[in-house]
N, C-alpha and C positions, 0 to 999 in steps of 0.2 A: 791226071793234071788237067785243069781247065784249058781250053784252047784259046786262040787269039780272040780278044774282045770279051773274055770271061773273067769274072772275079767273084769269089765267094759263092760259087755255085750258080751264078746268074750270068747268062750269055746275052749281051746286048746286040740284037740283030740290026736295029737302027734306032733312031730317036723315039719311035712310036711303038715299038714292039719288043716284048721280052719273052724269052723262052726260059721257064723257071724249072729248076730241078726240085720237085715237090718234097723230096726228103730233106731239103735244106731250109724249107720255110720255117720250121720250128726253130732251127738254129738262128736264123736271121731275126725272128721275132723275140726270142729269148735275149739275144745280144742287145737289141735296141730297147727292150724292156729294162734291162739293167742300166743302159746308158741314160734313159730319160726318166726313169722312176727314181729320181734323186732330189734332195732338198733344193738344188739349184734350179729345178723346174718350177718351184713354187712362185717366186717373185714375178715371173713372166706369164702367169696363168691366172684366170679368175679365182682359182682355189686359194689364192693369196688372201682373199677377203675373209673367209671364215677362219683362216689361220691367224687372224688378228685377235681371236677370242679363245677363252678356255672354258667358259660355261657352256654346257651342252646345248641349251636352248638358244644361246647367242650364235653358236656354230650352225645350228639347224636353220635359223631365220636368215642370218647373213648369207649362208650357203644357198638357200632357196632363191633369194633375190639375185645373187651372183650368177646362178645357173639360168634364171629366167632372162637376165640381161646379157647373157653370153651370146651376143649377136653382133658381128662386125669385127673390127680390129681389136686385138686383145688389150692394147694400151688404152684405147678409148673405153672399153668395157670396164677395166679396172678403175679408171678415173671416175667414171659415172657411179660405180658401186661405192667407191670411197666417198663421193659426194652424198650419196643416199645414206650411208651409215652416219656421216656427220650430221645430216638432218635429223637423225634419230639419236643424237647426242653420243654416238659411238657406243651405245648400249641398247641394242635392238630389242632384247627381251624385256628389259625394264620399260622401254618406250612403249612396246606393244601392250604390256599389262597395265601400265600406270598412267598413260597419257590422258590429258584432259582435252576437251574440244579445242581449246585455244592453241594447244600444242600442234594440232594438225595443220595450222597455218604454215608451219615451217616446211611442210611437204608440198605445198602448192607450187606449181611451176616446174616440178621435176619432170624431166623427159629424157628418154633414150630411144631413138628411132621411133617406133610406133607405140612404145610403152609410155603412158603419161600419168598425170596425177589422179585422173579418174580411176585408172587401174590400181595405182598405188594405194589410194585411200580405201578402196574396197578390200584389198588384200590385208591391209593393216586391220580393218574392221573384222575380217574373217579370222585372222590370227588371234585377235583379242578374244573373240568368242570361243575359239578352239582351245586356246591355252587356259581358258577359265575352267575347263573340265578335263583336260588331257595334259600329261607331262611331256609327251614327245610327239613330234610329227610322224614318227614311224607308224603310230597307230592309225593315221589317216590313210596309209597304204594298206596295212594288214588287218584293220578292224579288230584290234587287240589279239592278233594272231590267228584269227579265224579264216583269213584268206591266204592260201598257200600258192596259188598260181600267179606268176609274175605279171602276166597281162592283166588279169583281173585286179591285181594290186594297183597298177597304174590307172586303170579305169575307176577304181574306188577312190583314189586320191583326187582325180579330176571331179568326180561327182560330189565328193565331200567339200572341196573348195567352193564349188558353185551350188551348194545346197541351200544357201541363204537367199531369201526373196530379193534382197538388195543387189544381188550379183548383176553387174552390167553385162550385156551381151558382148560388148567389144572386148572385155577382159578375157574372155574364153580363149581367144587365139594365142594368149601368152603362156598357156599350160596345155601341152599336147596330150592326146589320149589315143591308145591303140584302136579305140572304137571308131575313130575317124581315119584309121589306116596310117597315121603318122608314124615315122620312125622314132619319135619321142627322144631325139638326141639329147636335148638339154636336161630333161627329167631323168633320163638314164645316167647322164653324167653326174647329176646331183646324187643319185642313189649310189653310184660308185664312190663318191666322196664319203658318204655317210656310212657305208657298209663294209668296204674292203678293209681288212686288217693288214696294214702296210708297215713292214718293218723299217722302211726308209722314212716314215713320217710324212708322206705326202697325203695319202687318203687317211681319213680319221678313224673309221671302224668303231663309231660310237653307237651303232644300232646292232642288235643281236638277233631279232626275230627273222629278218631277211638275211640270208647267207650269201657270201660271195659267189657260190655256185649258182644262185638264183638269178644273178644279174644279167641284163641284156646289154650288149656292147653299144655305146653311143656311136651313131653312124651319121657323120656329116659328109660334106663334099670331099674333104681331104682324106678321111678314113675310107670312104667309099672308093675313091680313086685308087688308093694303094691296095685295098682288099681285092678289087677287081683285077688288078695287074698280077696279084699273087694267086688268083683263082679261088679266093675265099668267098666271092660273091659272083653269082651268074645273072641275077635279075638286073635289067637295065635301069629300072627306077629305084629310088631310095624311099622305102616305106617300111611299115612294121614287119612285113614278111621278109624284107631284105635284112633288117636288124636281126631277126630270128635266124635267117640263113647264115649270116656272118657268125653269130654267137655259137651256132651249132658246130661250125668248123673249128672255132676257137676252143670249144669244149673238148674236141678230140685231142687238142694239144695240151690242155690243162683242165680237166673236169672240175677241179675244186675251185679254180680261180681264173676262169676264161677271160674276164674283162681286164685283167692285168695287161693284156696285149693292146689295149686301147692306147697306152703310152707309146708302144712301138709303132702302131699304125699312124697315130697322130704325129709322132716325131718324124717318121719317114716322109709323111706328106707335107708337113709345115716346115720343118727344119732342113730336110734333105731334098725336098722337091722331087721325091722318088717317082 
């Protein structure tokens, strides 16, 4: 039986220190995964934006912008994403493929933190060029299935997006790459949305070349804090190697779907202030 000050295998020594029974980490994460990987999670998370669509390309495009803008308070992020989709007539794929120059005036003035209409107009231009020759954004990561290493896939996506000569230097900061040692939290989150086969209907699972086992766990300040308390991260900084370290430990718990525990770590950090 747990002693005084213990619950569920976790002994609270004081406000700042936990002694964790390692054999209970999986039980904890599985429990919180089941708790947070539910349809009720959707309306309060940026994933609600792509959930407004059924066409694959609409999901890809709205999801990409929702992930890129996932910076700050979730309510603000969702509101700004809804504003952006409204500026695209709530039909992002049709807007990307069929807009005329005059239609772009409706995008002017859009801003969320440091993301502005210069960044938006370039990404709309890139997506227009891209979808002229490709059916899915998955190809921008995998190069039609020829790239099988997940780090190289993220680097390929970054290089593909900024392959056009019109690419503004300022826009590069809005899409991370492991080549710059970033943890790539937002793009890894986007990949979770697109790739995971989710029986609860939260993630979409509309991409097939990338497998759930390939995914890298999104690692932000909340996930990092919880993961360090659980001993799943030892690195003091949060960078690409940290994301790899975390994912490696999660793979020991579920090799086929390690990133499902993102729900647990995020929920413990945001909802429970673990």
